[in-house]
N, C-alpha and C positions, 0 to 999 in steps of 0.2 A: 898406424903402419901404412906405408905407401907401396906402390908397385916396385919402387926402388929397393925395398927391403926384402923382396922375394928372391928365391933362387931362379935366375932368369937364364934362358938359352940365348937371348939377345937383349942387349940393353935397350931401354925405351927409345933412345935417340937413333938406334940402328935398325929398329923393327920396321919392316914393310907390311902394314896391316892387310892390304888387299891381297898380296901374294900369300901371306900366312893364312888368311881366311880360306882361300882356294885350296891350299894344301891340307888344311885341317878337315875340310868338308868335301873332299873328293869322293869318288864313287866307292872307295873301299871302306869308308866310315860307316859303322853300323849303329852309332848313336851320336847325333849331333845336337848338343844343347846350346841354346843361346838365350840370354836375356839382353834386352836392348832398351836402356833407359836414357836415351838422348835423342836429339832431333832425327826424324825419320827420313825426311824428303831427300831422295836422290843421293843417299850416302854410298860412296863407292865400296866400303867394307860390307855393308848390308847387301848391296847388289852382287858382290862377289860370293857371298854366302848363298844367296838365292840361285845364282848360276850353277853352283856346284852341289847344292844341298836340297834340290827340289825332289825329295823322295820321302818315303814313309819313315825314315829314321830321323828326320829333322823335327826338333821340338823348340819352339821359340816363344818367349814371353815378352810382351810389351807392357808399358805402364797403363794403368786404368784410365789415366787422364787423356790418353790418345783418342781423338775423335774418330768415330766410325769411318768417316770419309778418308782420313789419313791411312787407316788400316785396310781400306778396300783394295789397295794395290797388292795386298798379300793374300787375297782370296785364292789366287792361282796356286799358291803354295799348298793351301788346304786341298785343292782339287787334285794335286799331285800326291797327296797322302801325308803331307806335313801336318803337325799339330800346332795350332796357334792359340795362345791364351793371353789373358791380361791379368795384371796384378797391381795392387796398391802398395805392395811391400818390396819393390825392387830396389836394390842399392843403386847409387848413381853410377853412370858409366855403362859399360857393356862387357859381356863375356861370351866367348865362343869356346866350347869345350868338347873335345872328342878323346878317344883313347890315345891318339897321337900326342896331344898336348893341349895348350890353352892359349888363347889370345885375349887380353883383357886391358881395360882402362878403368880408372876410378873417376874419370871426369865426364861431365855431361855437355860441355860447351865446345865451340869450334876451337881448332888448334890443339886438340887433346893429344895426350901421349899414350901410345899403345906399347904393350910389352908381351913377349912370348915366353912361355915356360914349358919345359918337359920334365921338370923335377917330380919324381914319383910322390913324395910327401905332399908337395903343393897340389898336385893333381888330385890326390885322395881327398884333401880338404875341400877343394873346389867341387868335387863330385857330391860331397855331403851338402854343400851349399846349394848346388843345382837341384838336388832332390828336394830340399826344403822349399826352395823358391817355386818349383814346379807344382808341388802339392798345394801351396797357398794360392797359386794362380787359378783362374777360372776360364773354362772354354768359352769362346765368344758366343756360341749359341745360348749357353746358360745365362750369360750376363744379360742378354736381351729380354729375358722373360721377366716381366714386371709382375710383382705379386698383386693379388686381388685385394680389395678393401678389407676383407676379413683377415687375410694373411698379414696385412700391414698392422692391423689392430693387435694381432697376436704378437708380432715382432716388438711392438711398443711395450706390451706387458712383459715380455721377456727381459727387456732392459730394466724394467721396474722390479724384477725379481719375483713376480707373482707365481703361485703354484698353478697346476692345471685346474684344480677345483675353483680357485679364485678367478681364473681366466674364463672358465666355463660359465660361472655366474655372471660375470661382466658382459659376456657376449650372448648370454641366454642360449647356450648350447650344452651338449653333453661332455663329460670328461673324456670319453672315448674319442669324440671328434677332435677335441683339443690336442690330445696326445698324438693322434694321427697327423694332424696338421703341423704340430711342432716337429715331429720326426721328419716329415717331408721337407720342411723349411731348413732344418739343420743339415740335411743331406744336400740340398741345393746350394747352400752357402758354404759347405765344407767345414762346418763348425763342429768342435768337439764338446761344446757345452751350450746350454741355453743362452747364457749371457753373451758368449762369443757370437752366437747367431744374431743377437740384437745389435752388437757392435758392428759386425760385417754388413748388416742391413743398412746401418747408418753410413758406412763407408761407401756402399754402392748407391747411396742416395735413394734407397727404397722407402725410408721413413724420415 
């Protein structure tokens, strides 16, 4: 499916993305969600979103591959109350979603095509997608916390499927200590299972 298959308020060739971004994220918006998986530097749509949406209602997710230096320009958004996260699971392109409607593209390169929709069914599906993407994303501060050597060893053993008792024997520590560290690591990684914690650690390049 492409954006041409969606119920659109404006056709992709007719959509003014900068004006639409400003309209979606104006001061009346109480929840502004955005994922941005395309080049960051000086993009007029992203600038428009920042100009209108620098408030506590803005949530934005960037790809994990973005360098910290590239994201430094968006620290002001956090200081204004916005929530900024990073994720390795963002679809290509970008999405800006509010109660008013959505602006989206499925392309990541220059010359991309934007579309706008206010269709209730499409917006409901996009809200479900936004919730899933936001839950999978990681706050910037948490991403920067590098695990200790013992935590890295535990993460490796989680990928190997070892039990707490086996890990404790390998690390010469108690079962209780292992259980506590595993629980903390799973919480930091936002993982629902031990194996998922190991996988996410690999994706973050922790191990």
